[in-house]
Kinemage of the C-alpha trace (Angstrom):
@kinemage 1
@onewidth
@group {chain A} dominant
@subgroup {mainchain}
@vectorlist {calphas} color= white
{ca met a 1} P 184.403 98.665 187.628
{ca lys a 2} L 181.230 98.041 186.737
{ca lys a 3} L 180.642 101.686 186.837
{ca lys a 4} L 183.148 102.760 184.862
{ca leu a 5} L 181.788 100.064 182.011
{ca tyr a 6} L 178.050 101.311 182.488
{ca asn a 7} L 179.789 105.335 181.797
{ca ala a 8} L 181.736 103.660 179.012
{ca ala a 9} L 178.423 102.422 177.450
{ca leu a 10} L 176.610 105.767 177.922
{ca leu a 11} L 179.311 107.750 176.297
{ca cys a 12} L 179.070 105.601 173.660
{ca gln a 13} L 175.329 105.387 172.936
{ca leu a 14} L 175.940 109.463 173.393
{ca phe a 15} L 178.969 109.645 170.506
{ca phe a 16} L 176.469 106.887 168.359
{ca phe a 17} L 173.266 109.157 168.237
{ca val a 18} L 175.097 112.703 168.436
{ca gly a 19} L 177.288 111.190 164.845
{ca cys a 20} L 173.386 109.942 163.670
{ca ser a 21} L 171.595 113.206 164.116
{ca ser a 22} L 174.572 115.428 162.185
{ca ala a 23} L 173.400 113.652 159.027
{ca pro a 24} L 170.108 114.877 157.466
{ca asp a 25} L 167.078 112.637 156.966
{ca arg a 26} L 167.352 112.724 153.214
{ca asn a 27} L 163.500 110.100 153.256
{ca ala a 28} L 161.571 112.797 155.317
{ca ser a 29} L 162.226 115.237 152.140
{ca ile a 30} L 160.577 112.356 149.634
{ca pro a 31} L 157.101 114.292 148.815
{ca val a 32} L 153.803 112.039 149.319
{ca lys a 33} L 152.456 113.005 145.771
{ca phe a 34} L 155.954 110.629 144.214
{ca pro a 35} L 155.063 106.999 142.239
{ca ala a 36} L 156.014 104.120 145.520
{ca phe a 37} L 158.938 103.339 142.511
{ca val a 38} L 160.643 107.032 142.828
{ca lys a 39} L 160.060 106.742 146.756
{ca asn a 40} L 161.561 103.417 146.994
{ca ala a 41} L 164.310 104.356 144.930
{ca leu a 42} L 164.996 106.917 147.079
{ca lys a 43} L 165.477 105.289 149.624
{ca lys a 44} L 168.303 103.331 149.197
{ca ile a 45} L 170.365 106.610 147.685
{ca pro a 46} L 173.174 107.948 150.385
{ca gly a 47} L 172.714 110.408 152.089
{ca asp a 48} L 175.983 112.611 150.722
{ca val a 49} L 175.029 112.682 146.886
{ca leu a 50} L 172.877 115.092 145.090
{ca val a 51} L 169.531 113.971 143.783
{ca gly a 52} L 168.080 115.133 140.360
{ca ile a 53} L 164.260 114.167 139.513
{ca gly a 54} L 162.866 114.208 135.779
{ca val a 55} L 159.042 114.170 134.514
{ca ala a 56} L 158.160 113.780 131.887
{ca glu a 57} L 154.893 113.383 129.654
{ca ser a 58} L 155.178 112.593 125.800
{ca ser a 59} L 154.064 109.670 123.632
{ca asn a 60} L 157.067 108.954 121.852
{ca leu a 61} L 158.987 106.691 124.977
{ca ser a 62} L 162.345 107.992 123.710
{ca met a 63} L 161.910 111.204 124.030
{ca gly a 64} L 160.400 111.422 127.026
{ca met a 65} L 163.344 110.072 128.539
{ca asn a 66} L 165.456 111.991 126.721
{ca ile a 67} L 163.171 114.734 128.179
{ca ser a 68} L 163.241 113.583 132.134
{ca ala a 69} L 166.808 112.949 132.005
{ca ser a 70} L 166.967 116.418 130.687
{ca arg a 71} L 165.392 117.520 133.051
{ca ala a 72} L 166.854 115.896 136.495
{ca arg a 73} L 170.197 117.134 134.941
{ca ala a 74} L 169.155 120.478 135.270
{ca glu a 75} L 167.803 120.078 138.773
{ca ile a 76} L 170.751 118.730 139.654
{ca ala a 77} L 172.775 122.068 137.731
{ca arg a 78} L 170.215 124.168 139.589
{ca gln a 79} L 171.488 123.045 143.051
{ca leu a 80} L 175.518 123.510 142.033
{ca asn a 81} L 173.725 127.095 141.476
{ca ser a 82} L 172.795 126.802 145.010
{ca ile a 83} L 176.677 125.869 146.045
{ca val a 84} L 178.273 128.545 143.914
{ca asn a 85} L 175.583 131.263 145.830
{ca glu a 86} L 176.254 129.863 148.888
{ca met a 87} L 179.989 130.031 148.289
{ca ile a 88} L 180.655 133.278 146.910
{ca val a 89} L 179.572 135.689 148.525
{ca val a 90} L 179.240 139.020 145.903
{ca thr a 91} L 180.558 142.531 147.679
{ca asn a 92} L 182.505 143.593 144.290
{ca ser a 93} L 181.763 143.627 140.583
{ca asn a 94} L 184.895 141.631 139.593
{ca glu a 95} L 182.887 139.014 142.206
{ca arg a 96} L 180.356 139.322 140.847
{ca thr a 97} L 180.914 138.767 137.191
{ca phe a 98} L 182.842 135.823 138.573
{ca lys a 99} L 179.642 133.860 140.220
{ca glu a 100} L 177.878 135.240 137.298
{ca thr a 101} L 180.361 132.995 134.858
{ca ile a 102} L 180.237 130.287 136.823
{ca thr a 103} L 176.601 129.954 136.871
{ca val a 104} L 176.425 130.147 133.645
{ca thr a 105} L 179.021 127.282 132.922
{ca ile a 106} L 176.843 125.125 134.905
{ca thr a 107} L 173.801 126.012 133.883
{ca arg a 108} L 175.628 124.537 130.025
{ca ser a 109} L 176.661 121.902 131.523
{ca tyr a 110} L 175.511 118.349 130.732
{ca val a 111} L 176.729 117.208 134.809
{ca ser a 112} L 178.893 115.143 133.122
{ca gly a 113} L 180.070 113.296 136.948
{ca ser a 114} L 175.728 112.766 136.961
{ca lys a 115} L 174.454 108.271 137.058
{ca ile a 116} L 170.901 107.881 135.724
{ca ile a 117} L 169.966 105.337 138.678
{ca leu a 118} L 166.250 105.356 137.805
{ca gln a 119} L 164.224 106.220 134.433
{ca glu a 120} L 161.355 104.264 134.868
{ca gln a 121} L 157.105 104.969 133.158
{ca ala a 122} L 154.321 105.366 136.040
{ca gly a 123} L 150.914 104.302 135.761
{ca asn a 124} L 149.666 107.698 134.408
{ca gly a 125} L 152.285 107.720 130.867
{ca ser a 126} L 154.538 110.181 132.668
{ca ile a 127} L 158.699 109.144 132.460
{ca trp a 128} L 160.185 109.368 135.840
{ca thr a 129} L 164.181 109.324 136.296
{ca ile a 130} L 166.568 109.919 138.937
{ca val a 131} L 169.531 111.378 138.660
{ca thr a 132} L 172.581 111.500 141.489
{ca leu a 133} L 175.799 113.371 141.751
{ca asp a 134} L 178.492 112.344 144.417
{ca lys a 135} L 180.391 114.890 146.199
{ca lys a 136} L 183.299 114.428 143.889
{ca asn a 137} L 181.936 114.754 140.457
{ca thr a 138} L 180.077 118.451 142.369
{ca phe a 139} L 184.088 119.204 143.175
{ca asp a 140} L 184.764 118.633 139.644
{ca glu a 141} L 181.300 120.313 137.935
{ca ile a 142} L 182.532 123.500 139.795
{ca asn a 143} L 186.150 123.192 139.705
{ca met a 144} L 185.583 123.078 135.881
{ca ala a 145} L 183.299 126.280 136.198
{ca gln a 146} L 185.659 128.225 138.555
{ca thr a 147} L 188.609 127.439 135.886
{ca his a 148} L 186.868 128.691 132.846
{ca ala a 149} L 185.902 131.887 135.195
{ca lys a 150} L 189.092 133.006 136.099
{ca ser a 151} L 190.341 133.478 133.128
{ca ala a 152} L 187.062 135.371 132.126
{ca val a 153} L 187.993 137.293 135.530
{ca pro a 154} L 191.398 137.098 136.633
{ca ala a 155} L 191.338 138.984 139.319
{ca met a 156} L 189.310 136.288 141.501
{ca val a 157} L 192.204 133.915 140.640
{ca ser a 158} L 192.849 133.139 143.976
{ca phe a 159} L 189.486 132.182 145.090
{ca asn a 160} L 189.699 128.774 146.190
{ca val a 161} L 186.459 126.134 145.997
{ca gly a 162} L 187.705 123.434 148.372
{ca asp a 163} L 187.976 126.155 151.209
{ca arg a 164} L 184.302 127.110 150.516
{ca ile a 165} L 182.675 123.325 149.205
{ca asp a 166} L 182.281 121.649 152.443
{ca lys a 167} L 179.633 123.849 154.804
{ca ala a 168} L 177.132 125.203 150.944
{ca tyr a 169} L 177.275 121.011 149.643
{ca ala a 170} L 176.254 119.959 153.337
{ca asn a 171} L 173.537 122.860 153.044
{ca ala a 172} L 172.727 121.335 149.509
{ca leu a 173} L 171.829 118.356 150.904
{ca thr a 174} L 168.970 119.024 153.637
{ca gln a 175} L 166.914 120.468 150.743
{ca lys a 176} L 163.675 118.824 149.851
{ca tyr a 177} L 163.517 116.622 146.801
{ca gln a 178} L 161.760 118.315 143.679
{ca ala a 179} L 160.386 116.819 140.724
{ca asn a 180} L 159.902 119.774 137.737
{ca gly a 181} L 158.520 122.124 140.487
{ca leu a 182} L 156.175 119.059 141.776
C-alpha cells in the first residue's frame, strides 16, 4: 500500500513539473536595462497575454504619454503581424494578397482590446507605457482583419483563424520583451 501511495505521489510531482514547464517563463525575458518599476509590473502580468512596451521622451508630459502609449500599441501590432505571418504560409498570389491585406489592417488598427496597465515617468524623464492584449482580444483583432481581407480576396473565404492561432499565439509569447528597439 505504501508503495502505491509513493508511486502516486511521484506521478503527481511529475505531472506538476511537466505541466509547469510547458508555460514560457516571461520573467526571464525582461531586459536588465528596463527601469525597476517596469520590471516589477512585467513580473505581475500573466504569461498568456501579449505585452507592448513603449518609451518616449518629451518636454510635454501629455504628449510623451500619448507617444509612449502609441509605441506600446505599435509593438502589440508588430506581434499580431508576426502571428499572422506564422499562420499564413504563402504559396500563391491570392494568399500573398490576403496576408498583405490583414497586415495592413492590423498595422492601421488602434488595437482596440488592449489595456494600458502602467504609464509612468522614469528618473531620466522618459515615459514608459505597458499595454497588454489577452488571447480573446488577439483573436478578435486578427478576426476583424481577416474579415476585411476576405472581402478583398474572395478566394480566401475558407481561411479560418481559429484553426491556426493557438500555435502562433504560443510562439509569440516566447519572444523577449522589447521597448522601441531597446
